[in-house]
N, CA, C and O atoms as a DFTB+ gen file, in Angstrom:
832 C
 N C O
     1  1      75.474     100.937      80.656
     2  2      76.560     101.245      81.586
     3  2      77.830     100.545      81.103
     4  3      77.802      99.373      80.730
     5  1      78.930     101.275      81.116
     6  2      80.211     100.687      80.725
     7  2      80.672      99.739      81.825
     8  3      80.827     100.143      82.977
     9  1      80.892      98.463      81.460
    10  2      81.296      97.460      82.447
    11  2      82.432      96.601      81.883
    12  3      82.182      95.746      81.034
    13  1      83.655      96.804      82.328
    14  2      84.735      95.892      81.944
    15  2      84.410      94.472      82.440
    16  3      83.701      94.302      83.431
    17  1      84.923      93.484      81.758
    18  2      84.623      92.095      82.120
    19  2      85.004      91.765      83.559
    20  3      84.341      90.949      84.200
    21  1      86.069      92.391      84.079
    22  2      86.504      92.100      85.447
    23  2      85.511      92.617      86.486
    24  3      85.522      92.171      87.633
    25  1      84.651      93.558      86.084
    26  2      83.711      94.169      87.025
    27  2      82.276      93.667      86.849
    28  3      81.404      93.983      87.657
    29  1      82.035      92.893      85.803
    30  2      80.663      92.489      85.474
    31  2      80.160      91.396      86.411
    32  3      80.870      90.430      86.691
    33  1      78.925      91.557      86.895
    34  2      78.264      90.552      87.729
    35  2      76.983      90.130      87.023
    36  3      76.147      90.972      86.696
    37  1      76.824      88.834      86.788
    38  2      75.650      88.337      86.064
    39  2      74.816      87.360      86.890
    40  3      73.714      86.994      86.483
    41  1      75.318      86.943      88.024
    42  2      74.576      86.010      88.878
    43  2      73.301      86.700      89.389
    44  3      73.368      87.639      90.182
    45  1      72.132      86.216      88.920
    46  2      70.882      86.894      89.253
    47  2      70.586      86.865      90.747
    48  3      70.085      87.849      91.290
    49  1      70.882      85.769      91.416
    50  2      70.649      85.694      92.864
    51  2      71.467      86.754      93.594
    52  3      70.983      87.387      94.532
    53  1      72.711      86.940      93.156
    54  2      73.582      87.949      93.778
    55  2      73.059      89.366      93.496
    56  3      73.083      90.230      94.374
    57  1      72.593      89.590      92.276
    58  2      72.059      90.903      91.910
    59  2      70.783      91.208      92.690
    60  3      70.602      92.321      93.185
    61  1      69.906      90.221      92.795
    62  2      68.660      90.410      93.543
    63  2      68.939      90.690      95.017
    64  3      68.286      91.542      95.621
    65  1      69.900      89.981      95.596
    66  2      70.253      90.211      96.994
    67  2      70.763      91.635      97.182
    68  3      70.407      92.310      98.149
    69  1      71.598      92.083      96.251
    70  2      72.132      93.451      96.318
    71  2      70.993      94.464      96.239
    72  3      70.990      95.446      96.982
    73  1      70.031      94.240      95.351
    74  2      68.909      95.163      95.188
    75  2      68.049      95.218      96.447
    76  3      67.568      96.287      96.823
    77  1      67.854      94.081      97.094
    78  2      67.073      94.078      98.340
    79  2      67.828      94.781      99.462
    80  3      67.221      95.471     100.281
    81  1      69.143      94.609      99.507
    82  2      69.944      95.222     100.571
    83  2      70.171      96.716     100.346
    84  3      70.510      97.442     101.280
    85  1      69.984      97.172      99.109
    86  2      70.178      98.589      98.762
    87  2      68.922      99.083      98.033
    88  3      68.997      99.617      96.927
    89  1      67.784      98.893      98.675
    90  2      66.495      99.055      97.998
    91  2      66.023     100.496      97.828
    92  3      64.991     100.732      97.198
    93  1      66.755     101.460      98.374
    94  2      66.417     102.864      98.145
    95  2      67.078     103.264      96.829
    96  3      68.264     103.591      96.788
    97  1      66.297     103.232      95.767
    98  2      66.854     103.333      94.413
    99  2      66.534     104.672      93.755
   100  3      65.706     105.444      94.238
   101  1      67.213     104.923      92.644
   102  2      66.958     106.104      91.821
   103  2      66.261     105.676      90.542
   104  3      66.770     104.834      89.802
   105  1      65.086     106.259      90.279
   106  2      64.349     105.990      89.042
   107  2      64.691     107.092      88.047
   108  3      64.602     108.279      88.362
   109  1      65.080     106.690      86.852
   110  2      65.436     107.649      85.805
   111  2      64.578     107.372      84.584
   112  3      64.594     106.262      84.051
   113  1      63.827     108.374      84.138
   114  2      62.977     108.218      82.957
   115  2      62.831     109.577      82.284
   116  3      63.319     110.589      82.786
   117  1      62.151     109.582      81.140
   118  2      61.895     110.830      80.422
   119  2      60.403     111.121      80.491
   120  3      59.587     110.301      80.071
   121  1      60.044     112.300      81.026
   122  2      58.649     112.725      81.122
   123  2      58.505     114.088      80.479
   124  3      59.221     115.026      80.830
   125  1      57.581     114.199      79.540
   126  2      57.360     115.470      78.832
   127  2      58.639     116.017      78.219
   128  3      58.863     117.228      78.215
   129  1      59.477     115.127      77.702
   130  2      60.694     115.542      77.022
   131  2      61.845     115.901      77.938
   132  3      62.889     116.353      77.470
   133  1      61.671     115.706      79.247
   134  2      62.724     116.039      80.206
   135  2      63.137     114.797      80.997
   136  3      62.312     113.940      81.314
   137  1      64.430     114.722      81.307
   138  2      64.916     113.640      82.162
   139  2      64.427     113.886      83.580
   140  3      64.602     114.979      84.118
   141  1      63.813     112.874      84.188
   142  2      63.309     112.977      85.555
   143  2      63.963     111.913      86.418
   144  3      64.258     110.816      85.944
   145  1      64.187     112.233      87.675
   146  2      64.714     111.251      88.623
   147  2      63.943     111.344      89.929
   148  3      63.513     112.421      90.342
   149  1      63.778     110.209      90.562
   150  2      63.127     110.149      91.865
   151  2      63.818     109.090      92.703
   152  3      64.180     108.028      92.198
   153  1      64.001     109.379      93.984
   154  2      64.589     108.413      94.914
   155  2      63.463     107.798      95.740
   156  3      62.729     108.511      96.424
   157  1      63.328     106.476      95.676
   158  2      62.248     105.797      96.395
   159  2      62.699     104.417      96.883
   160  3      63.575     103.798      96.279
   161  1      62.096     103.937      97.983
   162  2      62.325     102.548      98.378
   163  2      61.487     101.640      97.495
   164  3      60.364     101.990      97.134
   165  1      62.019     100.485      97.145
   166  2      61.338      99.584      96.225
   167  2      61.216      98.178      96.796
   168  3      62.019      97.747      97.624
   169  1      60.193      97.482      96.332
   170  2      59.998      96.070      96.650
   171  2      60.405      95.264      95.427
   172  3      59.995      95.587      94.312
   173  1      61.199      94.227      95.614
   174  2      61.563      93.320      94.530
   175  2      60.788      92.026      94.706
   176  3      60.922      91.350      95.726
   177  1      59.970      91.679      93.705
   178  2      59.270      90.393      93.702
   179  2      59.939      89.512      92.665
   180  3      59.674      89.673      91.473
   181  1      60.803      88.578      93.075
   182  2      61.544      87.758      92.114
   183  2      60.677      86.743      91.384
   184  3      61.120      86.145      90.403
   185  1      59.449      86.542      91.847
   186  2      58.585      85.520      91.245
   187  2      57.838      86.031      90.024
   188  3      57.265      85.238      89.278
   189  1      57.834      87.348      89.806
   190  2      57.104      87.920      88.670
   191  2      58.058      88.208      87.518
   192  3      58.808      89.184      87.560
   193  1      58.031      87.366      86.494
   194  2      58.905      87.541      85.341
   195  2      60.246      86.862      85.522
   196  3      60.644      86.562      86.648
   197  1      60.945      86.617      84.429
   198  2      62.238      85.919      84.490
   199  2      63.309      86.666      85.266
   200  3      64.215      86.043      85.820
   201  1      63.224      87.994      85.317
   202  2      64.209      88.791      86.049
   203  2      63.648      89.443      87.304
   204  3      64.359      90.171      87.997
   205  1      62.366      89.184      87.604
   206  2      61.724      89.806      88.749
   207  2      61.008      91.094      88.372
   208  3      61.122      91.580      87.247
   209  1      60.271      91.636      89.327
   210  2      59.507      92.867      89.128
   211  2      59.744      93.806      90.305
   212  3      59.787      93.377      91.458
   213  1      59.896      95.093      90.000
   214  2      60.085      96.124      91.021
   215  2      58.771      96.867      91.232
   216  3      58.081      97.209      90.272
   217  1      58.429      97.115      92.497
   218  2      57.139      97.699      92.849
   219  2      57.359      98.825      93.848
   220  3      58.194      98.712      94.746
   221  1      56.608      99.915      93.693
   222  2      56.734     101.017      94.631
   223  2      55.670     102.071      94.396
   224  3      54.665     101.811      93.735
   225  1      55.890     103.265      94.938
   226  2      54.956     104.374      94.711
   227  2      55.711     105.693      94.788
   228  3      56.766     105.794      95.414
   229  1      55.143     106.696      94.140
   230  2      55.692     108.056      94.177
   231  2      54.561     109.014      94.533
   232  3      53.389     108.642      94.494
   233  1      54.912     110.233      94.876
   234  2      53.905     111.249      95.165
   235  2      53.106     111.566      93.901
   236  3      53.670     111.661      92.811
   237  1      51.798     111.729      94.052
   238  2      50.963     112.082      92.896
   239  2      51.397     113.425      92.311
   240  3      51.241     113.663      91.113
   241  1      51.938     114.298      93.154
   242  2      52.386     115.613      92.668
   243  2      53.665     115.512      91.841
   244  3      54.055     116.476      91.182
   245  1      54.316     114.359      91.873
   246  2      55.550     114.150      91.116
   247  2      55.187     113.814      89.661
   248  3      54.562     112.781      89.422
   249  1      55.558     114.650      88.686
   250  2      55.151     114.407      87.292
   251  2      55.794     113.178      86.664
   252  3      55.382     112.761      85.581
   253  1      56.791     112.590      87.315
   254  2      57.490     111.475      86.675
   255  2      56.573     110.280      86.420
   256  3      56.765     109.554      85.445
   257  1      55.580     110.068      87.282
   258  2      54.722     108.888      87.115
   259  2      53.949     108.928      85.802
   260  3      53.495     107.893      85.314
   261  1      53.801     110.109      85.234
   262  2      53.063     110.204      83.969
   263  2      53.816     109.542      82.813
   264  3      53.238     109.281      81.758
   265  1      55.105     109.272      83.016
   266  2      55.866     108.563      81.982
   267  2      55.762     107.051      82.140
   268  3      56.286     106.308      81.310
   269  1      55.093     106.584      83.194
   270  2      54.973     105.149      83.457
   271  2      53.768     104.579      82.704
   272  3      52.767     104.190      83.306
   273  1      53.891     104.540      81.376
   274  2      52.775     104.113      80.533
   275  2      52.899     102.677      80.044
   276  3      52.089     102.222      79.236
   277  1      53.914     101.959      80.532
   278  2      54.092     100.573      80.097
   279  2      54.809     100.448      78.769
   280  3      55.038      99.339      78.288
   281  1      55.168     101.583      78.167
   282  2      55.844     101.565      76.865
   283  2      57.210     102.241      76.921
   284  3      58.164     101.754      76.315
   285  1      57.315     103.354      77.638
   286  2      58.582     104.087      77.726
   287  2      59.525     103.382      78.696
   288  3      59.123     102.962      79.781
   289  1      60.794     103.258      78.282
   290  2      61.781     102.577      79.119
   291  2      62.261     103.485      80.242
   292  3      62.348     104.703      80.084
   293  1      62.569     102.873      81.372
   294  2      63.133     103.572      82.518
   295  2      64.260     102.739      83.081
   296  3      64.358     101.541      82.818
   297  1      65.114     103.386      83.862
   298  2      66.194     102.689      84.541
   299  2      66.074     102.925      86.036
   300  3      65.872     104.051      86.492
   301  1      66.204     101.828      86.799
   302  2      66.205     101.912      88.253
   303  2      67.605     101.570      88.720
   304  3      68.088     100.463      88.483
   305  1      68.264     102.517      89.385
   306  2      69.664     102.340      89.797
   307  2      69.748     102.088      91.306
   308  3      69.190     102.837      92.108
   309  1      70.449     101.030      91.666
   310  2      70.662     100.648      93.056
   311  2      72.146     100.817      93.376
   312  3      72.994     100.165      92.767
   313  1      72.453     101.682      94.321
   314  2      73.846     101.979      94.632
   315  2      74.242     101.400      95.985
   316  3      73.514     101.516      96.971
   317  1      75.414     100.775      96.005
   318  2      75.948     100.205      97.227
   319  2      77.117     101.019      97.740
   320  3      77.258     102.189      97.385
   321  1      77.961     100.420      98.574
   322  2      79.097     101.159      99.147
   323  2      80.116     101.557      98.087
   324  3      80.235     100.917      97.042
   325  1      80.849     102.632      98.382
   326  2      81.849     103.145      97.436
   327  2      82.915     103.878      98.229
   328  3      82.675     104.299      99.361
   329  1      84.099     104.031      97.634
   330  2      85.178     104.729      98.336
   331  2      86.320     105.072      97.376
   332  3      86.537     104.405      96.365
   333  1      87.026     106.118      97.727
   334  2      88.242     106.523      97.011
   335  2      89.349     105.507      97.299
   336  3      89.486     105.014      98.419
   337  1      90.135     105.209      96.261
   338  2      91.266     104.284      96.388
   339  2      92.559     105.050      96.080
   340  3      92.745     105.543      94.967
   341  1      93.434     105.144      97.057
   342  2      94.698     105.864      96.867
   343  2      95.739     104.964      96.208
   344  3      95.824     103.780      96.534
   345  1      96.542     105.515      95.275
   346  2      97.616     104.727      94.672
   347  2      98.679     104.316      95.686
   348  3      99.452     103.389      95.442
   349  1      98.715     105.005      96.818
   350  2      99.671     104.626      97.867
   351  2      99.361     103.273      98.486
   352  3     100.211     102.674      99.144
   353  1      98.133     102.790      98.271
   354  2      97.728     101.516      98.862
   355  2      98.192     100.314      98.054
   356  3      98.163      99.186      98.547
   357  1      98.620     100.545      96.818
   358  2      99.000      99.435      95.957
   359  2     100.425      98.960      96.257
   360  3     101.305      99.748      96.601
   361  1     100.617      97.666      96.119
   362  2     101.950      97.081      96.203
   363  2     102.647      97.249      94.857
   364  3     103.851      97.500      94.789
   365  1     101.861      97.105      93.785
   366  2     102.385      97.219      92.424
   367  2     102.353      98.680      91.987
   368  3     101.314      99.336      92.064
   369  1     103.493      99.180      91.532
   370  2     103.580     100.573      91.075
   371  2     104.214     100.603      89.683
   372  3     104.874      99.639      89.294
   373  1     104.026     101.706      88.914
   374  2     103.261     102.902      89.264
   375  2     101.750     102.641      89.195
   376  3     101.307     101.660      88.599
   377  1     100.961     103.542      89.821
   378  2      99.510     103.410      89.841
   379  2      98.888     104.795      89.964
   380  3      99.576     105.770      90.268
   381  1      97.606     104.872      89.729
   382  2      96.886     106.153      89.812
   383  2      95.667     105.988      90.725
   384  3      95.243     104.865      90.997
   385  1      95.103     107.107      91.198
   386  2      93.908     107.014      92.043
   387  2      92.712     106.480      91.261
   388  3      92.666     106.583      90.035
   389  1      91.752     105.915      91.973
   390  2      90.501     105.475      91.346
   391  2      89.405     105.474      92.406
   392  3      89.627     105.895      93.541
   393  1      88.236     105.003      92.031
   394  2      87.107     104.919      92.962
   395  2      86.485     103.540      92.790
   396  3      86.140     103.151      91.675
   397  1      86.341     102.813      93.864
   398  2      85.696     101.497      93.817
   399  2      84.251     101.611      94.296
   400  3      83.939     102.431      95.160
   401  1      83.379     100.790      93.734
   402  2      81.956     100.886      94.069
   403  2      81.208      99.654      93.566
   404  3      81.743      98.830      92.824
   405  1      79.942      99.560      94.001
   406  2      79.058      98.497      93.523
   407  2      77.724      99.129      93.147
   408  3      77.179      99.935      93.901
   409  1      77.202      98.764      91.988
   410  2      75.922      99.308      91.536
   411  2      75.210      98.287      90.659
   412  3      75.847      97.463      90.003
   413  1      73.889      98.351      90.658
   414  2      73.070      97.496      89.794
   415  2      72.040      98.381      89.108
   416  3      71.382      99.193      89.759
   417  1      71.901      98.226      87.793
   418  2      70.907      98.964      87.021
   419  2      69.879      97.979      86.474
   420  3      70.237      96.978      85.853
   421  1      68.613      98.266      86.705
   422  2      67.516      97.441      86.185
   423  2      66.713      98.268      85.184
   424  3      66.382      99.424      85.448
   425  1      66.402      97.667      84.036
   426  2      65.701      98.375      82.968
   427  2      64.359      97.701      82.688
   428  3      64.221      96.482      82.792
   429  1      63.382      98.521      82.332
   430  2      62.072      97.977      81.985
   431  2      61.134      99.106      81.611
   432  3      61.559     100.236      81.371
   433  1      59.838      98.781      81.566
   434  2      58.823      99.757      81.152
   435  2      57.752      99.835      82.244
   436  3      56.768      99.097      82.206
   437  1      57.948     100.728      83.214
   438  2      57.025     100.796      84.342
   439  2      55.615     101.174      83.920
   440  3      55.401     101.915      82.961
   441  1      54.656     100.636      84.678
   442  2      53.259     100.958      84.438
   443  2      52.576     101.271      85.766
   444  3      52.991     100.799      86.825
   445  1      51.523     102.074      85.683
   446  2      50.796     102.518      86.865
   447  2      49.921     101.391      87.417
   448  3      49.372     100.595      86.655
   449  1      49.797     101.330      88.728
   450  2      48.873     100.419      89.401
   451  2      47.657     101.231      89.814
   452  3      47.752     102.091      90.689
   453  1      46.521     100.964      89.194
   454  2      45.319     101.753      89.425
   455  2      44.511     101.252      90.620
   456  3      43.826     102.037      91.275
   457  1      44.584      99.964      90.905
   458  2      43.753      99.357      91.942
   459  2      44.099      99.897      93.336
   460  3      45.234      99.760      93.792
   461  1      43.125     100.505      94.004
   462  2      43.373     101.113      95.316
   463  2      43.750     100.069      96.359
   464  3      44.610     100.311      97.206
   465  1      43.105      98.907      96.293
   466  2      43.420      97.845      97.243
   467  2      44.852      97.372      97.103
   468  3      45.529      97.119      98.099
   469  1      45.314      97.253      95.870
   470  2      46.688      96.821      95.656
   471  2      47.668      97.906      96.101
   472  3      48.725      97.601      96.652
   473  1      47.316      99.169      95.862
   474  2      48.175     100.272      96.305
   475  2      48.320     100.247      97.827
   476  3      49.416     100.439      98.354
   477  1      47.215     100.010      98.525
   478  2      47.264      99.914      99.987
   479  2      48.159      98.756     100.409
   480  3      48.878      98.847     101.405
   481  1      48.111      97.657      99.636
   482  2      48.964      96.508      99.940
   483  2      50.439      96.819      99.768
   484  3      51.276      96.320     100.521
   485  1      50.763      97.647      98.771
   486  2      52.160      98.046      98.548
   487  2      52.664      98.855      99.740
   488  3      53.768      98.623     100.234
   489  1      51.852      99.802     100.198
   490  2      52.243     100.617     101.349
   491  2      52.441      99.728     102.577
   492  3      53.423      99.871     103.305
   493  1      51.502      98.811     102.798
   494  2      51.607      97.899     103.941
   495  2      52.880      97.070     103.874
   496  3      53.559      96.878     104.883
   497  1      53.200      96.578     102.676
   498  2      54.392      95.734     102.522
   499  2      55.673      96.527     102.758
   500  3      56.603      96.033     103.395
   501  1      55.723      97.751     102.250
   502  2      56.902      98.590     102.466
   503  2      57.103      98.870     103.951
   504  3      58.219      98.793     104.465
   505  1      56.012      99.194     104.629
   506  2      56.104      99.450     106.073
   507  2      56.591      98.203     106.793
   508  3      57.449      98.284     107.673
   509  1      56.049      97.052     106.423
   510  2      56.436      95.796     107.064
   511  2      57.924      95.511     106.885
   512  3      58.590      95.067     107.820
   513  1      58.444      95.765     105.686
   514  2      59.855      95.508     105.390
   515  2      60.754      96.393     106.244
   516  3      61.722      95.914     106.833
   517  1      60.434      97.686     106.312
   518  2      61.348      98.620     106.966
   519  2      61.116      98.757     108.472
   520  3      61.987      99.249     109.189
   521  1      59.957      98.329     108.952
   522  2      59.729      98.318     110.398
   523  2      60.292      97.043     111.026
   524  3      60.522      96.981     112.234
   525  1      60.508      96.033     110.192
   526  2      61.038      94.761     110.686
   527  2      62.372      94.999     111.394
   528  3      63.265      95.652     110.854
   529  1      62.492      94.475     112.580
   530  2      63.729      94.644     113.335
   531  2      63.718      95.837     114.258
   532  3      64.633      96.001     115.064
   533  1      62.675      96.697     114.157
   534  2      62.570      97.827     115.074
   535  2      62.217      97.309     116.472
   536  3      61.481      96.330     116.592
   537  1      62.727      97.948     117.527
   538  2      62.386      97.521     118.891
   539  2      60.879      97.516     119.138
   540  3      60.348      96.619     119.793
   541  1      60.191      98.542     118.598
   542  2      58.736      98.630     118.724
   543  2      58.165      98.969     117.346
   544  3      57.907     100.136     117.049
   545  1      57.966      97.940     116.497
   546  2      57.503      98.191     115.129
   547  2      56.160      98.910     115.088
   548  3      55.240      98.591     115.843
   549  1      56.069      99.885     114.192
   550  2      54.799     100.565     113.950
   551  2      53.848      99.579     113.298
   552  3      54.250      98.895     112.357
   553  1      52.599      99.471     113.753
   554  2      51.692      98.446     113.231
   555  2      51.272      98.646     111.788
   556  3      50.759      97.717     111.164
   557  1      51.476      99.835     111.245
   558  2      51.181     100.038     109.835
   559  2      49.974     100.921     109.591
   560  3      49.266     101.280     110.533
   561  1      49.725     101.281     108.310
   562  2      48.637     102.194     107.955
   563  2      47.259     101.670     108.361
   564  3      46.318     102.451     108.505
   565  1      47.134     100.367     108.545
   566  2      45.847      99.809     108.934
   567  2      45.337     100.353     110.250
   568  3      44.144     100.264     110.541
   569  1      46.229     100.917     111.051
   570  2      45.851     101.475     112.348
   571  2      45.436     102.940     112.250
   572  3      44.984     103.524     113.235
   573  1      45.586     103.534     111.072
   574  2      45.257     104.948     110.904
   575  2      43.753     105.140     110.723
   576  3      43.074     104.221     110.267
   577  1      43.221     106.306     111.069
   578  2      41.807     106.599     110.791
   579  2      41.525     106.457     109.294
   580  3      42.371     106.801     108.468
   581  1      40.346     105.954     108.946
   582  2      40.026     105.672     107.550
   583  2      40.106     106.905     106.660
   584  3      40.587     106.824     105.530
   585  1      39.635     108.052     107.163
   586  2      39.682     109.245     106.320
   587  2      41.112     109.693     106.057
   588  3      41.428     110.166     104.965
   589  1      41.985     109.542     107.065
   590  2      43.400     109.898     106.904
   591  2      44.062     108.935     105.921
   592  3      44.833     109.362     105.063
   593  1      43.766     107.638     106.040
   594  2      44.348     106.640     105.142
   595  2      43.884     106.872     103.711
   596  3      44.671     106.745     102.772
   597  1      42.612     107.212     103.541
   598  2      42.072     107.488     102.205
   599  2      42.803     108.668     101.575
   600  3      43.132     108.644     100.389
   601  1      43.053     109.698     102.376
   602  2      43.775     110.876     101.884
   603  2      45.220     110.505     101.530
   604  3      45.763     110.977     100.530
   605  1      45.832     109.661     102.356
   606  2      47.201     109.212     102.106
   607  2      47.304     108.486     100.770
   608  3      48.194     108.776      99.971
   609  1      46.396     107.544     100.527
   610  2      46.442     106.770      99.287
   611  2      46.142     107.644      98.068
   612  3      46.640     107.385      96.973
   613  1      45.330     108.674      98.266
   614  2      45.016     109.564      97.153
   615  2      46.183     110.456      96.766
   616  3      46.196     111.029      95.676
   617  1      47.170     110.577      97.660
   618  2      48.314     111.464      97.404
   619  2      49.501     110.740      96.764
   620  3      50.537     111.352      96.506
   621  1      49.350     109.434      96.508
   622  2      50.449     108.668      95.910
   623  2      49.952     107.881      94.702
   624  3      48.753     107.666      94.526
   625  1      50.903     107.460      93.881
   626  2      50.608     106.656      92.692
   627  2      51.493     105.416      92.725
   628  3      52.716     105.525      92.816
   629  1      50.887     104.253      92.652
   630  2      51.653     103.008      92.641
   631  2      52.127     102.647      91.245
   632  3      51.534     103.062      90.249
   633  1      53.199     101.871      91.181
   634  2      53.716     101.434      89.882
   635  2      54.434     100.099      90.046
   636  3      54.810      99.705      91.151
   637  1      54.612      99.426      88.937
   638  2      55.423      98.216      88.901
   639  2      56.211      98.192      87.605
   640  3      55.764      98.714      86.583
   641  1      57.383      97.584      87.655
   642  2      58.207      97.455      86.444
   643  2      58.762      96.043      86.360
   644  3      59.584      95.638      87.182
   645  1      58.315      95.311      85.375
   646  2      58.897      93.995      85.120
   647  2      60.283      94.206      84.529
   648  3      60.430      94.875      83.506
   649  1      61.280      93.648      85.157
   650  2      62.667      93.884      84.742
   651  2      62.958      93.136      83.443
   652  3      62.814      91.916      83.367
   653  1      63.365      93.877      82.440
   654  2      63.709      93.285      81.152
   655  2      65.200      92.981      81.054
   656  3      65.619      92.066      80.346
   657  1      65.993      93.773      81.784
   658  2      67.457      93.613      81.699
   659  2      68.083      94.123      82.992
   660  3      67.647      95.136      83.539
   661  1      69.102      93.424      83.478
   662  2      69.827      93.858      84.680
   663  2      71.319      93.926      84.358
   664  3      71.872      93.037      83.710
   665  1      71.957      94.999      84.825
   666  2      73.409      95.140      84.713
   667  2      73.993      95.290      86.112
   668  3      73.546      96.132      86.891
   669  1      74.977      94.486      86.422
   670  2      75.655      94.593      87.699
   671  2      77.119      94.940      87.502
   672  3      77.819      94.289      86.728
   673  1      77.582      95.968      88.204
   674  2      78.988      96.366      88.124
   675  2      79.549      96.490      89.537
   676  3      79.163      97.382      90.294
   677  1      80.458      95.592      89.880
   678  2      81.143      95.643      91.168
   679  2      82.610      95.949      90.870
   680  3      83.397      95.048      90.581
   681  1      82.963      97.228      90.943
   682  2      84.328      97.661      90.621
   683  2      85.186      97.524      91.880
   684  3      85.243      98.427      92.714
   685  1      85.843      96.385      91.995
   686  2      86.606      96.046      93.196
   687  2      88.099      95.936      92.941
   688  3      88.824      95.386      93.770
   689  1      88.576      96.448      91.812
   690  2      89.999      96.363      91.503
   691  2      90.432      94.963      91.118
   692  3      91.574      94.572      91.357
   693  1      89.509      94.199      90.515
   694  2      89.841      92.823      90.132
   695  2      90.851      92.768      88.989
   696  3      91.393      91.708      88.677
   697  1      91.097      93.925      88.368
   698  2      92.110      93.991      87.313
   699  2      93.521      94.101      87.894
   700  3      94.504      94.011      87.159
   701  1      93.622      94.298      89.217
   702  2      94.911      94.417      89.882
   703  2      95.366      93.061      90.405
   704  3      94.543      92.165      90.593
   705  1      96.684      92.897      90.645
   706  2      97.184      91.662      91.261
   707  2      96.528      91.431      92.618
   708  3      96.050      92.374      93.249
   709  1      96.504      90.187      93.063
   710  2      95.835      89.826      94.310
   711  2      96.403      90.598      95.504
   712  3      95.650      91.015      96.384
   713  1      97.716      90.790      95.540
   714  2      98.278      91.510      96.694
   715  2      97.808      92.962      96.741
   716  3      97.699      93.542      97.822
   717  1      97.527      93.558      95.571
   718  2      96.969      94.909      95.543
   719  2      95.536      94.909      96.076
   720  3      95.144      95.808      96.820
   721  1      94.762      93.901      95.693
   722  2      93.382      93.804      96.161
   723  2      93.335      93.655      97.684
   724  3      92.510      94.277      98.353
   725  1      94.219      92.835      98.212
   726  2      94.260      92.622      99.666
   727  2      94.675      93.907     100.383
   728  3      94.131      94.244     101.435
   729  1      95.631      94.612      99.811
   730  2      96.087      95.862     100.422
   731  2      94.975      96.914     100.424
   732  3      94.801      97.638     101.404
   733  1      94.227      96.994      99.328
   734  2      93.101      97.933      99.276
   735  2      92.105      97.632     100.391
   736  3      91.649      98.540     101.086
   737  1      91.775      96.368     100.557
   738  2      90.815      95.953     101.587
   739  2      91.322      96.332     102.975
   740  3      90.564      96.837     103.803
   741  1      92.595      96.088     103.222
   742  2      93.159      96.388     104.542
   743  2      93.077      97.875     104.868
   744  3      92.800      98.247     106.009
   745  1      93.315      98.716     103.885
   746  2      93.235     100.160     104.109
   747  2      91.781     100.612     104.283
   748  3      91.497     101.479     105.109
   749  1      90.864     100.031     103.511
   750  2      89.456     100.397     103.636
   751  2      88.882      99.966     104.984
   752  3      88.012     100.640     105.535
   753  1      89.362      98.857     105.507
   754  2      88.856      98.326     106.770
   755  2      89.129      99.260     107.946
   756  3      88.415      99.210     108.947
   757  1      90.141     100.102     107.844
   758  2      90.474     101.017     108.948
   759  2      90.051     102.452     108.625
   760  3      90.457     103.392     109.308
   761  1      89.242     102.612     107.591
   762  2      88.768     103.946     107.222
   763  2      87.841     104.499     108.305
   764  3      87.188     103.745     109.026
   765  1      87.798     105.804     108.402
   766  2      86.877     106.449     109.328
   767  2      85.465     106.536     108.788
   768  3      84.557     106.986     109.486
   769  1      85.271     106.106     107.539
   770  2      83.957     106.164     106.916
   771  2      83.332     104.760     106.886
   772  3      83.932     103.811     106.382
   773  1      82.129     104.650     107.430
   774  2      81.451     103.354     107.488
   775  2      81.234     102.771     106.093
   776  3      81.334     101.560     105.901
   777  1      80.937     103.638     105.119
   778  2      80.674     103.151     103.768
   779  2      81.919     102.503     103.164
   780  3      81.804     101.547     102.398
   781  1      83.104     103.009     103.498
   782  2      84.357     102.418     103.010
   783  2      84.580     101.050     103.645
   784  3      85.061     100.126     102.990
   785  1      84.228     100.927     104.922
   786  2      84.379      99.633     105.595
   787  2      83.393      98.607     105.037
   788  3      83.700      97.417     104.962
   789  1      82.204      99.078     104.645
   790  2      81.231      98.186     104.015
   791  2      81.750      97.697     102.665
   792  3      81.574      96.533     102.304
   793  1      82.388      98.596     101.929
   794  2      82.991      98.213     100.652
   795  2      84.081      97.172     100.869
   796  3      84.191      96.224     100.091
   797  1      84.882      97.334     101.906
   798  2      85.937      96.379     102.197
   799  2      85.357      94.984     102.421
   800  3      85.930      93.990     101.975
   801  1      84.239      94.914     103.101
   802  2      83.592      93.621     103.351
   803  2      83.145      92.975     102.052
   804  3      83.334      91.775     101.856
   805  1      82.555      93.760     101.167
   806  2      82.122      93.226      99.865
   807  2      83.330      92.752      99.059
   808  3      83.298      91.682      98.452
   809  1      84.394      93.555      99.057
   810  2      85.571      93.198      98.285
   811  2      86.219      91.928      98.826
   812  3      86.717      91.102      98.061
   813  1      86.209      91.780     100.144
   814  2      86.791      90.596     100.761
   815  2      86.030      89.341     100.345
   816  3      86.636      88.308     100.059
   817  1      84.714      89.432     100.311
   818  2      83.898      88.278      99.916
   819  2      84.093      87.924      98.443
   820  3      83.809      86.802      98.024
   821  1      84.579      88.888      97.664
   822  2      84.766      88.653      96.219
   823  2      86.173      88.168      95.883
   824  3      86.465      87.892      94.719
   825  1      87.049      88.059      96.880
   826  2      88.418      87.576      96.620
   827  2      88.395      86.150      96.099
   828  3      87.527      85.362      96.476
   829  1      89.346      85.813      95.234
   830  2      89.386      84.426      94.716
   831  2      89.765      83.429      95.804
   832  3      89.844      82.229      95.542
């Protein structure tokens, strides 16, 4: 990914936090000579490997998992808030339109998880993560009839990817003067789009 120095983020704790907060990621790999993509929620285990390990599952009917042989490289992309930036918002002129955003790309060689017990644990953990904070959390797959649960696990394939490399790009207009950065934030804060307001919050926290 092209990353100017002003946009590069290398702090691993910050990258891991971003990945957990934006855990519905895009997996990109090559299967049978074709580029494949899948959108899935992922678990980040920072204790496995120097850069952490990503864990999840896909539908067995999805051919992409066949490329998860532990040798072929894949990229997992985590996307955060983004928004159009008007040149009218800048104090310094002349200027042109642009788009600000935050994204993290993790690279590695995913491999299949064959153990049924571990696959069940992945499903349980994902449910626990996303049910957390619900007014009435669903108790999880453990409450399902055994035959239904067996069928459920047979329809998915688990995988894990030890992260070999992480790239973080937070394009927040850091190449602009400080007064331009502040003006961008002020305009984003009053946007009618929630995602633009979320971007404003991130940009504000990144101010010097």
